[in-house]
Every structure is written in C-alpha cells, then in structure tokens.
C-alpha positions in Angstrom: -44.1 175.7 188.3 -45.7 176.3 184.9 -42.3 176.1 183.3 -41.7 172.7 184.9 -45.1 171.5 183.7 -44.4 172.8 180.2 -41.0 171.1 180.0 -42.5 167.9 181.3 -45.3 167.8 178.8 -43.2 168.7 175.8 -40.5 166.1 176.5 -43.1 163.4 177.4 -44.8 163.9 174.1 -41.4 163.7 172.3 -40.7 160.4 174.1 -44.0 159.0 173.0 -43.5 160.2 169.4 -40.0 158.8 169.2 -41.0 155.4 170.7 -44.0 155.1 168.4 -41.6 155.3 165.4 -40.9 151.7 166.0 -44.4 150.8 164.8 -44.5 152.9 161.7 -40.9 152.8 160.5 -39.8 149.2 161.5 -36.1 149.1 160.7 -35.1 152.6 161.6 -37.7 153.0 164.3 -36.3 150.3 166.5 -33.0 152.2 166.7 -34.9 155.5 167.4 -36.9 153.7 170.1 -33.7 153.2 172.1 -33.2 157.0 172.1 -36.8 157.7 173.1 -36.0 157.5 176.8 -33.4 160.3 176.7 -36.1 163.2 176.8 -37.3 161.6 180.1 -33.8 161.9 181.5 -33.8 165.5 180.6 -37.0 166.0 182.6 -35.1 164.7 185.6 -32.2 167.0 184.9 -34.3 170.2 184.2 -36.9 169.7 186.9 -37.0 167.3 189.8 -37.9 163.7 190.6 -41.6 164.4 191.1 -42.0 165.6 187.5 -39.8 162.8 186.2 -41.9 160.1 187.8 -45.1 161.9 186.8 -44.0 161.9 183.2 -42.8 158.4 183.4 -46.3 157.2 184.5 -47.9 159.2 181.8 -45.5 157.9 179.1 -46.0 154.3 180.3 -49.8 154.6 180.1 -49.7 156.3 176.7 -47.4 153.5 175.3 -49.9 151.0 176.6 -52.7 152.8 174.8 -50.9 153.4 171.5 -48.7 150.3 171.1 -48.9 146.6 170.8 -48.0 144.2 173.7 -44.5 143.7 172.4 -44.1 147.5 172.5 -45.4 147.5 176.1 -42.8 144.9 177.1 -40.0 146.7 175.2 -40.8 150.2 176.7 -42.0 149.4 180.2 -39.9 146.5 181.1 -36.7 146.9 179.0 -36.1 150.6 178.3 -37.4 152.4 181.4 -35.5 150.5 184.1 -32.0 151.4 182.7 -33.2 155.0 182.4 -34.3 155.1 186.0 -31.0 153.5 187.1 -29.1 156.2 185.1 -30.8 159.2 186.7 -31.3 158.1 190.3 -28.7 157.8 193.0 -30.5 155.4 195.2 -28.6 152.1 195.3 -31.6 150.0 196.4 -33.7 151.3 193.5 -30.9 150.5 191.1 -30.8 146.9 192.3 -34.6 146.6 192.1 -34.6 147.8 188.5 -33.0 144.5 187.4 -36.3 142.7 188.3 -38.5 144.4 185.5 -35.9 143.6 182.9 -35.7 140.0 184.0 -39.6 139.8 183.8 -39.4 141.3 180.3 -36.9 138.8 179.1 -38.9 136.0 180.8 -42.0 137.1 178.9 -40.1 137.4 175.6 -38.1 134.2 175.7 -40.1 131.8 177.8 -43.8 132.7 177.6 -44.3 134.5 174.3 -41.8 132.6 172.3 -42.9 130.4 169.4 -40.9 127.2 169.3 -39.0 127.5 166.1 -35.3 127.3 165.4 -32.5 126.1 167.6 -31.5 129.7 168.3 -34.9 130.3 169.9 -34.4 127.3 172.1 -30.9 128.4 173.2 -32.2 131.9 173.9 -35.1 130.5 175.9 -32.6 128.7 178.1 -30.3 131.7 178.8 -33.0 134.5 179.2 -31.8 135.4 182.7 -28.2 136.0 181.5 -29.5 138.1 178.6 -31.6 140.2 181.0 -28.6 141.0 183.2 -26.4 141.8 180.2 -29.2 144.0 178.8 -29.5 145.9 182.1 -25.8 146.7 182.3 -25.5 147.5 178.5 -28.6 149.7 178.7 -27.4 151.5 181.7 -24.0 152.1 180.1 -25.6 153.2 176.8 -28.0 155.7 178.5 -25.3 157.2 180.6 -23.1 157.8 177.6 -26.0 159.0 175.4 -27.3 161.3 178.1 -23.8 162.8 178.6 -23.3 163.3 174.8 -26.8 164.9 174.6 -26.0 167.3 177.4 -22.7 168.3 175.7 -24.4 168.9 172.4 -27.0 171.1 174.1 -24.3 173.1 175.8 -22.5 173.4 172.5 -25.6 174.9 170.8 -26.1 177.1 173.9 -29.6 175.9 174.9 
C-alpha cells in the first residue's frame, strides 16, 4: 500500500511540473504540456483505478491553484478526458468524456473569444467539430505515446 501511495505521489507531482512548464516556457512548454498526462496513465498501469482517480482529482485541484483559467480549461477539459478514455475500458465512460472536451471548446471559441480576425469567426462557428476531432486525435495520441513510453521503460529495464 505504501508503494502505491509513493508511486501515485511522485507521478502526480511530475504531472503538475510538466504541465506547469507551459506557463514558464511558453513555446516549448505547450508541447511538454501534452505529455504531462502520461505519468497519470502510468499510475493506472502500476496501481489501480482508485489511485488513478485519487491522483487525477489531486492534479486537477493543483492545476486550478497554480495555473491561469486557460490552463484550467486546457488541462481539466481538454487533456484529461482523452487520458481517461485511453486507460478505462468502460464504453459509457468513454462516450461521456466527449462532453468535457465540447465544453472546453465552447468556452474557448464561443465565450472567451475576442472578436478579431475572420479565422476566429470561422473557429467560433465550428467549435463542436473541433472538439470531436480533438477527442479522437487526443485519444489516438495518448494511446501511441503511452505504448511508446511503456516500450522505452521495458528497454531500459525499469
């Protein structure tokens, strides 16, 4: 039990540090932020679902404390649902995870958008299509990234 708690704590802190890079190193940090969810998936792999959801709640609350509102939307509504879809096998939960992504894109493109260029206007009209595409692309990306990460860890004999 203490091993599970230790693994959960270390990987949760790693998730928060990797995601917080997007605030301090803007260009590189946004790419690192996409990979910040992978340690949470390793929690699910190394322990069980109870520790995964416990660390997920902890990471979401820490992101809300440490980041700005756009970071909240990005982490909570756009990055976490594809990660949950990747690790769980429940079909209903996988379908439900489309809803937070759609809410995130609604917030980004309809509510928090500043009317500017024509591209902003086009994106504000097709936000729901972008949300569905992001869900499938994010799920595909996390599946492949998690598989490559597991293979690399086996190669170095972790």
